[in-house]
C-alpha positions as CSV (number, residue, x, y, z in Angstrom):
1,M,-44.9,-28.6,17.2
2,R,-42.8,-26.3,19.7
3,F,-41.3,-28.9,20.0
4,R,-40.3,-29.6,16.6
5,T,-39.3,-25.9,16.6
6,Y,-37.2,-26.0,18.9
7,V,-35.4,-28.9,17.6
8,A,-35.1,-27.7,14.3
9,T,-33.8,-23.9,15.7
10,C,-31.1,-26.2,18.1
11,A,-30.0,-28.1,14.9
12,A,-29.7,-25.1,12.6
13,A,-27.8,-23.1,15.7
14,F,-25.5,-26.0,16.1
15,L,-24.7,-26.7,11.8
16,S,-23.9,-22.8,11.8
17,L,-21.4,-22.1,14.9
18,P,-18.2,-24.5,13.8
19,V,-18.9,-22.3,10.6
20,L,-19.2,-19.1,11.8
21,T,-16.1,-20.3,14.0
22,T,-14.5,-20.7,10.3
23,A,-15.6,-17.7,8.8
24,A,-14.5,-15.4,11.8
25,S,-11.1,-16.7,11.2
26,A,-10.9,-16.1,7.7
27,G,-9.3,-12.9,8.0
28,N,-6.6,-14.6,9.7
29,V,-3.1,-12.7,8.3
30,L,-0.7,-15.4,7.2
31,F,2.4,-12.2,6.1
32,D,1.7,-8.3,5.6
33,S,4.9,-6.5,4.7
34,L,1.8,-4.7,2.5
35,N,1.5,-1.2,4.4
36,G,4.5,-1.0,5.8
37,E,6.0,2.4,7.2
38,T,8.8,2.2,4.4
39,A,7.1,0.3,1.8
40,P,6.6,3.8,-0.4
41,A,10.5,4.4,-0.1
42,A,11.9,1.9,-2.1
43,Y,10.9,-0.1,-5.2
44,A,13.2,-2.2,-6.8
45,G,14.2,-5.9,-8.0
46,G,13.5,-6.3,-11.8
47,I,12.2,-9.7,-12.2
48,D,14.9,-11.2,-14.2
49,P,13.8,-14.0,-14.7
50,V,11.9,-14.8,-10.6
51,M,11.4,-13.1,-7.8
52,S,10.4,-15.3,-5.1
53,A,8.8,-14.5,-1.0
54,T,8.4,-17.1,1.7
55,F,5.2,-17.3,3.9
56,N,4.8,-20.3,6.5
57,T,1.3,-21.8,8.2
58,K,1.0,-22.0,12.0
59,R,-1.9,-24.2,11.4
60,S,-4.0,-26.1,8.6
61,S,-5.2,-23.8,6.1
62,V,-7.7,-24.3,3.8
63,G,-6.7,-21.6,1.4
64,V,-5.1,-18.4,0.6
65,S,-5.6,-14.8,-0.6
66,V,-2.4,-13.3,-2.0
67,A,-2.0,-9.4,-3.0
68,L,1.4,-8.0,-4.1
69,S,2.5,-5.0,-5.1
70,L,3.7,-4.6,-8.8
71,F,4.4,-2.2,-11.7
72,E,5.3,-2.6,-15.1
73,G,9.4,-1.6,-14.9
74,F,10.3,-1.3,-18.8
75,L,7.9,-2.9,-21.9
76,G,10.3,-3.5,-24.7
77,E,9.3,-3.1,-28.1
78,N,8.1,-6.4,-28.6
79,G,6.6,-6.3,-25.0
80,Q,2.6,-5.8,-25.8
81,S,2.5,-10.0,-26.0
82,A,4.6,-10.5,-22.6
83,T,3.1,-11.9,-19.7
84,Y,4.0,-13.0,-16.2
85,T,3.4,-15.8,-13.8
86,V,2.3,-15.5,-10.0
87,S,2.9,-19.0,-8.4
88,L,2.6,-20.5,-4.9
89,D,5.3,-22.9,-4.6
90,G,6.7,-25.2,-1.8
91,G,4.6,-26.8,1.2
92,I,8.1,-27.9,2.6
93,P,7.7,-29.2,6.6
94,L,9.2,-26.4,8.7
95,S,11.0,-29.4,10.4
96,N,13.0,-30.5,7.3
97,L,15.0,-26.6,6.8
98,S,17.6,-25.2,8.3
99,F,18.8,-21.4,7.5
100,D,22.8,-20.5,7.5
101,P,23.9,-16.6,7.2
102,I,25.9,-17.9,4.0
103,E,24.3,-20.3,2.4
104,G,20.6,-19.4,2.6
105,L,17.8,-21.3,3.4
106,N,19.1,-25.1,3.2
107,Y,16.9,-28.7,4.1
108,L,18.4,-30.4,6.4
109,N,20.7,-32.6,4.5
110,G,22.4,-29.2,3.1
111,S,20.7,-28.8,0.1
112,S,19.4,-25.4,-1.2
113,V,15.5,-24.7,-1.6
114,D,15.0,-24.1,-5.0
115,Y,13.0,-21.1,-4.9
116,Q,11.6,-21.4,-8.7
117,G,9.6,-24.5,-7.6
118,P,8.1,-27.1,-6.4
119,V,5.4,-25.0,-7.9
120,I,1.8,-25.9,-7.0
121,E,-1.0,-23.7,-8.4
122,S,-0.5,-20.6,-10.6
123,V,-1.8,-18.1,-13.2
124,T,-0.8,-16.3,-16.1
125,L,-1.3,-12.1,-16.8
126,P,-0.5,-10.1,-19.6
127,V,2.1,-7.1,-18.5
128,T,0.1,-4.4,-20.0
129,S,-2.5,-5.3,-17.6
130,L,0.4,-3.6,-15.1
131,T,1.1,0.7,-14.9
132,S,3.6,1.6,-14.6
133,V,3.5,3.1,-11.0
134,P,3.0,0.6,-7.9
135,Q,-0.5,-0.9,-7.6
136,V,-1.7,-3.5,-5.2
137,K,-2.7,-6.8,-7.4
138,R,-4.8,-9.9,-5.9
139,F,-4.7,-13.3,-7.1
140,D,-7.5,-15.0,-5.9
141,Q,-6.7,-17.7,-7.9
142,L,-4.3,-19.3,-5.6
143,A,-7.3,-19.5,-2.9
144,N,-8.1,-23.4,-4.2
145,V,-5.2,-25.1,-2.9
146,Q,-4.9,-26.4,0.2
147,L,-2.2,-25.5,2.5
148,D,-0.3,-27.7,4.9
149,P,-0.1,-27.0,9.2
150,N,3.7,-25.6,9.8
151,S,5.4,-25.5,6.5
152,L,6.8,-23.2,4.1
153,Y,5.2,-21.7,1.4
154,W,6.6,-19.1,-1.3
155,I,5.3,-16.8,-3.7
156,E,7.4,-16.4,-6.8
157,V,6.5,-13.6,-9.9
158,R,7.9,-14.6,-13.4
159,V,8.0,-12.9,-16.7
160,N,8.1,-14.0,-19.8
161,G,9.1,-11.8,-23.0
162,D,10.2,-8.4,-23.7
163,A,9.6,-6.7,-20.4
164,V,10.2,-6.4,-16.8
165,V,8.0,-6.5,-14.3
166,E,9.0,-4.8,-10.5
167,W,8.0,-5.7,-7.2
168,G,7.3,-3.3,-4.4
169,T,10.2,-3.8,-1.1
170,T,9.9,-2.7,2.5
171,D,12.4,-2.3,5.1
172,D,9.1,-2.5,7.0
173,L,9.7,-5.7,8.9
174,S,6.4,-5.7,11.3
175,G,3.6,-7.1,10.2
176,A,2.2,-10.2,10.6
177,G,4.4,-13.4,10.0
178,V,6.8,-11.1,8.2
179,A,10.1,-11.6,10.4
180,N,11.7,-15.0,9.6
181,N,11.5,-15.0,6.5
182,Y,12.5,-14.8,3.1
183,S,13.6,-13.4,0.0
184,A,15.2,-14.2,-2.9
185,W,15.6,-12.4,-6.5
186,S,17.8,-12.5,-9.1
187,L,19.5,-9.2,-8.5
188,T,21.4,-10.1,-5.4
189,D,20.7,-13.8,-4.4
190,D,20.6,-17.3,-5.5
191,G,18.9,-18.8,-2.4
192,F,16.5,-17.6,-0.1
193,F,17.9,-15.3,2.6
194,L,16.4,-13.2,5.4
195,N,14.4,-10.6,4.6
196,K,15.9,-8.2,6.5
197,G,18.9,-9.4,4.8
198,V,22.3,-10.6,6.5
199,D,26.0,-10.5,5.6
200,P,26.6,-10.7,2.9
201,F,23.2,-9.7,1.7
202,P,22.6,-6.4,3.4
203,G,20.5,-4.9,1.0
204,D,17.9,-7.7,0.8
205,N,14.1,-6.4,1.7
206,A,10.8,-8.1,2.2
207,L,9.3,-8.2,-1.1
208,Q,5.7,-6.3,0.0
209,M,2.9,-9.0,-0.2
210,E,-0.1,-9.9,2.0
211,I,-1.1,-13.5,2.4
212,D,-4.6,-14.1,4.0
213,V,-6.0,-17.1,5.0
214,V,-9.7,-17.7,3.0
215,P,-12.1,-20.7,3.8
216,E,-13.4,-23.1,1.1
217,T,-16.4,-23.0,-0.4
218,S,-17.9,-25.8,1.6
219,T,-17.4,-23.6,4.4
220,W,-19.6,-20.8,2.9
221,A,-22.4,-23.6,1.6
222,M,-22.8,-25.0,5.3
223,M,-22.9,-21.4,6.2
224,A,-25.9,-20.3,4.2
225,L,-27.2,-23.6,4.8
226,G,-27.2,-23.2,8.8
227,F,-29.0,-19.6,8.3
228,A,-31.6,-21.2,6.1
229,G,-32.4,-23.7,8.6
230,L,-32.3,-20.8,11.4
231,G,-34.9,-19.2,8.9
232,I,-37.2,-21.9,8.5
233,A,-36.8,-22.4,12.4
234,G,-38.5,-18.7,13.2
235,Y,-40.9,-18.8,10.4
236,R,-42.3,-21.9,11.7
237,A,-42.4,-20.1,15.6
238,R,-44.3,-16.9,14.0
239,R,-47.0,-19.7,12.6
240,N,-47.5,-21.4,15.3
241,S,-47.8,-18.3,17.7
242,A,-50.7,-16.9,15.2
243,V,-52.5,-20.4,14.9
244,V,-52.3,-20.8,18.8
245,A,-53.4,-16.8,19.2
């Protein structure tokens, strides 16, 4: 019986270890300009009709948790029915992209990257759910998408109806993954340009957001199964000890 208990314990531990490793990496931050030092100083950029900001993966990720700093900048006379849509777009291999200071982010064949697609997953919410002051909103509805390694993705925010939504900006690019990424918005650019801004667009800032890696549901299920196995093995060991005594 002791041998069987030992085998069960080892099996449960073996099942749990790789899952624990995955879960431990679940807090990996791909992009973080949400809490920059200069973040409270600048909020700008009415979304009319769309704003986007990129992030890139350095390895295969099972999903992302997205947090954005948003607020309602204007609610028109018919704005009660207005909505805004947050979407996860892109998935372009980094090896297929090039950047030009004037033309912005392009494919290697010279064509521009369309910052309004391709849309992978999206969620639509009423503008009235936002406040008139900057507020961090989380969009875990995008976490079910499997991301490819070494690829460029972007978060798009689009407004539909008689309203304006603002996306907070920051000059601080010290957060994880922020450097060498791009923003696009209708006030300045018709394509992706570096967050920090390059001529002829020196006013571009990073849009405030945080992109965290999250594990898929099956990972949590495996972890629960592993811990259950450890619990059963421990119970059997205690019971066997009591019988021997």
